[in-house]
VEXDREN-2710 file (C-alpha; in Angstrom, 1 decimal):
% VEXDREN-2710
k/r/px/py/pz
1/MET/-26.5/17.9/-18.6
2/ARG/-30.1/19.3/-18.6
3/THR/-32.0/19.9/-21.8
4/LEU/-34.7/22.5/-21.7
5/THR/-37.8/21.9/-24.0
6/ARG/-41.1/23.6/-24.4
7/THR/-44.0/21.4/-23.4
8/PRO/-47.8/21.7/-23.8
9/ALA/-49.9/22.7/-20.8
10/SER/-49.2/20.5/-17.9
11/THR/-51.5/17.4/-17.3
12/PRO/-51.2/14.8/-14.5
13/ALA/-49.9/12.3/-17.1
14/THR/-47.3/14.7/-18.4
15/ARG/-46.1/15.6/-14.9
16/ILE/-45.7/11.9/-14.0
17/ALA/-43.7/11.2/-17.2
18/LEU/-41.4/14.2/-16.6
19/LEU/-40.8/13.1/-13.0
20/GLY/-39.8/9.6/-14.1
21/ALA/-37.4/11.0/-16.6
22/ALA/-35.8/13.2/-14.0
23/ILE/-35.3/10.3/-11.6
24/ALA/-33.8/8.2/-14.4
25/VAL/-31.2/11.0/-15.2
26/THR/-30.3/11.4/-11.6
27/VAL/-29.7/7.7/-11.2
28/THR/-27.6/7.5/-14.4
29/VAL/-25.4/10.4/-13.3
30/ALA/-24.8/9.0/-9.8
31/GLY/-23.9/5.7/-11.3
32/CYS/-21.1/7.2/-13.4
33/LYS/-18.8/8.1/-10.5
34/PRO/-15.3/6.7/-11.1
35/THR/-14.2/4.0/-8.6
36/THR/-10.5/4.0/-9.2
37/GLY/-8.2/5.4/-6.5
38/GLN/-6.9/9.0/-6.8
39/PRO/-3.6/10.4/-5.4
40/ILE/-3.9/11.5/-1.8
41/ALA/-1.5/13.0/0.7
42/ALA/-0.8/10.6/3.6
43/THR/-0.6/11.9/7.2
44/GLY/2.9/13.1/7.9
45/GLY/3.8/14.3/4.4
46/ALA/4.2/11.0/2.6
47/THR/2.6/11.4/-0.8
48/SER/0.8/8.2/-2.0
49/GLN/-2.1/6.8/-3.8
50/SER/-5.2/5.3/-2.2
51/ALA/-5.0/1.6/-1.4
52/ALA/-7.0/0.4/-4.4
53/GLN/-5.7/-2.6/-6.2
54/ASN/-7.1/-4.3/-9.3
55/THR/-9.4/-6.9/-7.8
56/ALA/-10.0/-8.6/-11.1
57/ALA/-6.2/-9.2/-11.4
58/GLY/-5.7/-10.9/-8.1
59/GLY/-7.9/-9.9/-5.2
60/SER/-8.2/-6.8/-3.1
61/SER/-5.2/-5.3/-1.3
62/PRO/-5.1/-5.0/2.5
63/ALA/-7.3/-2.1/3.4
64/HIS/-4.9/-0.1/5.5
65/LEU/-2.0/-0.3/3.1
66/LEU/-1.2/2.6/0.7
67/ALA/-0.7/1.8/-3.0
68/VAL/2.3/3.5/-4.6
69/HIS/4.0/2.6/-7.8
70/ASP/7.6/3.9/-7.3
71/PRO/10.2/1.5/-8.7
72/ARG/13.8/2.5/-8.1
73/GLN/12.9/5.8/-6.3
74/VAL/12.0/6.8/-2.7
75/THR/8.8/8.7/-2.5
76/GLY/7.1/10.7/0.2
77/SER/8.8/12.4/3.2
78/ALA/9.6/11.6/6.8
79/PRO/6.8/12.3/9.2
80/PRO/7.3/14.8/12.0
81/SER/7.3/12.6/15.2
82/CYS/7.2/8.8/15.6
83/HIS/7.6/6.2/18.4
84/ALA/8.9/2.8/17.6
85/LEU/7.2/-0.3/19.1
86/ALA/8.9/-3.3/20.7
87/GLY/10.2/-5.8/18.3
88/PRO/11.5/-3.5/16.9
89/ARG/8.4/-2.5/14.9
90/PRO/7.6/0.9/13.4
91/ASP/5.0/3.4/14.6
92/PRO/1.9/2.4/12.7
93/LYS/0.8/6.0/12.4
94/CYS/4.1/7.0/10.7
95/THR/4.8/3.7/8.8
96/PRO/1.4/2.0/8.0
97/GLY/2.9/0.2/5.0
98/ALA/2.7/0.7/1.3
99/ILE/2.5/-1.8/-1.6
100/ASP/3.2/-1.5/-5.4
101/PRO/-0.2/-2.0/-7.1
102/ALA/1.7/-3.2/-10.2
103/VAL/2.3/-6.4/-8.3
104/THR/-0.8/-8.6/-8.2
105/GLN/-1.7/-12.2/-7.4
106/ALA/-2.1/-12.7/-11.1
107/ASN/1.4/-11.7/-12.0
108/ILE/3.6/-12.9/-9.1
109/LYS/5.4/-15.4/-11.4
110/SER/6.7/-12.6/-13.5
111/THR/7.3/-10.1/-10.7
112/ILE/8.2/-11.0/-7.1
113/CYS/8.6/-14.8/-7.8
114/HIS/10.9/-14.1/-10.7
115/SER/14.6/-14.2/-9.9
116/GLY/16.2/-10.7/-9.7
117/TYR/12.9/-8.8/-9.3
118/THR/13.9/-6.8/-6.3
119/SER/17.0/-5.3/-8.1
120/THR/14.6/-3.8/-10.7
121/VAL/12.7/-1.8/-8.1
122/ARG/15.2/-1.1/-5.3
123/PRO/16.2/2.6/-5.0
124/SER/19.8/3.8/-4.9
125/ALA/21.6/4.0/-1.5
126/SER/21.9/7.8/-1.9
127/GLN/18.1/8.1/-1.9
128/THR/17.6/5.7/1.1
129/ASP/20.4/7.4/3.0
130/ARG/18.7/10.8/2.7
131/LEU/15.4/9.5/4.0
132/LYS/17.2/7.5/6.7
133/ARG/18.8/10.6/8.2
134/ALA/15.4/12.3/8.2
135/MET/13.8/9.2/9.8
136/TYR/16.3/9.2/12.6
137/LYS/15.0/12.6/13.6
138/SER/11.4/11.5/13.3
139/TYR/12.0/8.5/15.5
140/GLY/14.3/10.4/17.9
141/LEU/17.2/8.0/17.3
142/PRO/20.9/9.0/17.9
143/ALA/22.8/9.2/14.7
144/GLY/25.2/6.5/15.8
145/ASP/22.6/3.8/16.4
146/ALA/23.2/0.6/14.3
147/SER/20.2/0.3/12.0
148/GLU/18.9/-0.1/8.5
149/LEU/16.2/1.7/6.6
150/ASP/13.9/-1.3/6.3
151/HIS/10.7/-1.9/4.2
152/LEU/7.8/-2.8/6.4
153/VAL/6.3/-4.8/3.5
154/SER/9.4/-6.1/1.8
155/LEU/10.1/-5.6/-1.8
156/GLU/10.0/-9.4/-2.3
157/LEU/6.4/-9.2/-1.1
158/GLY/5.5/-6.3/-3.5
159/GLY/6.3/-3.5/-1.1
160/ALA/6.7/0.1/-2.3
161/ASN/9.6/2.5/-1.7
162/ASP/7.4/5.2/-0.1
163/ALA/8.2/6.7/3.2
164/ALA/5.0/5.2/4.5
165/ASN/6.7/1.8/4.1
166/LEU/10.1/2.6/5.4
167/TRP/11.5/3.1/8.9
168/PRO/14.9/2.9/10.7
169/GLU/15.0/-0.6/12.1
170/VAL/17.5/-0.6/15.0
171/GLY/19.5/-3.7/15.8
172/LYS/21.9/-6.2/14.2
173/ILE/22.2/-6.6/10.5
174/PRO/20.9/-8.8/9.0
175/ASN/17.9/-8.5/11.3
176/PRO/15.4/-11.3/12.5
177/LYS/12.7/-9.8/10.2
178/ASP/14.6/-10.9/7.1
179/SER/14.0/-14.6/7.7
180/VAL/10.2/-13.9/8.1
181/GLU/10.2/-12.0/4.8
182/ASN/11.9/-14.9/3.1
183/ASP/9.5/-17.4/4.5
184/LEU/6.4/-15.4/3.5
185/HIS/7.9/-14.9/0.0
186/ASP/8.3/-18.7/-0.4
187/ALA/4.8/-19.3/0.9
188/VAL/3.3/-16.8/-1.6
189/CYS/5.3/-18.2/-4.5
190/SER/4.4/-21.8/-3.7
191/GLY/0.7/-20.9/-3.4
192/LYS/0.4/-21.6/0.3
193/VAL/-0.9/-18.1/1.1
194/THR/-2.1/-15.2/-1.1
195/LEU/-0.1/-12.1/-1.7
196/ALA/-2.6/-9.9/0.0
197/ALA/-2.7/-12.1/3.1
198/ALA/1.1/-12.0/3.4
199/GLN/1.2/-8.3/2.9
200/GLN/-1.4/-7.7/5.6
201/ALA/0.2/-10.1/8.1
202/ILE/3.7/-8.6/7.9
203/ALA/2.5/-5.0/7.9
204/SER/0.3/-5.7/11.0
205/ASN/3.1/-7.4/13.0
206/TRP/6.1/-9.1/11.4
207/GLN/6.7/-11.0/14.7
208/THR/3.4/-12.9/14.5
209/ALA/3.0/-13.0/10.7
210/GLU/4.0/-16.6/10.3
211/ALA/1.8/-17.8/13.1
212/VAL/-1.2/-15.9/11.8
213/LEU/-0.7/-17.4/8.3
214/GLY/0.0/-20.9/9.7
215/ILE/3.5/-21.1/8.2
216/ALA/6.2/-23.0/10.1
217/HIS/9.4/-21.0/10.5
218/LYS/12.3/-22.6/8.6
END
């Protein structure tokens, strides 16, 4: 806010003082810009928040992961067109991964490492089935293909239920990714790796996650 005042006739000293005050006000206003993430619309229609996580509470979150707090509900919507990668792995443009910012390194003992945690955040089958049908169209899959709507970053690693973190994983059930999720969960809860590192590794490529983190497959 600018305050207008009447001043005596201008002198060099007066002009210098006024200039210094103006600069100080400009710097103060610029320094007041909030740094917390604001809700954004993800490409493809998935509504999420920016990937800002409380660094003081447990380290920064992986840069490319969205942060969405959506316990027990599916958020976002299926993107228009996707192409699965070998593995199977999701299309990174459609399914970049999303995490729950309420789960931090500082509180893993009371969240993901606490028995029964996933049941408190997992959405109902009716919600996931609706998104799965839409995702079949997005990924160009025949309706009869055996698959499960899988979390890229699993719930046991603090994953969110947003469409940006879900995709129809074709293949046998249970799938090979499940054992990787369990190994990474054990490694995080035992302190071998950080939560953010595990989230980043499995979102980037679940097939290489254990090797990247130096974890021996059980």
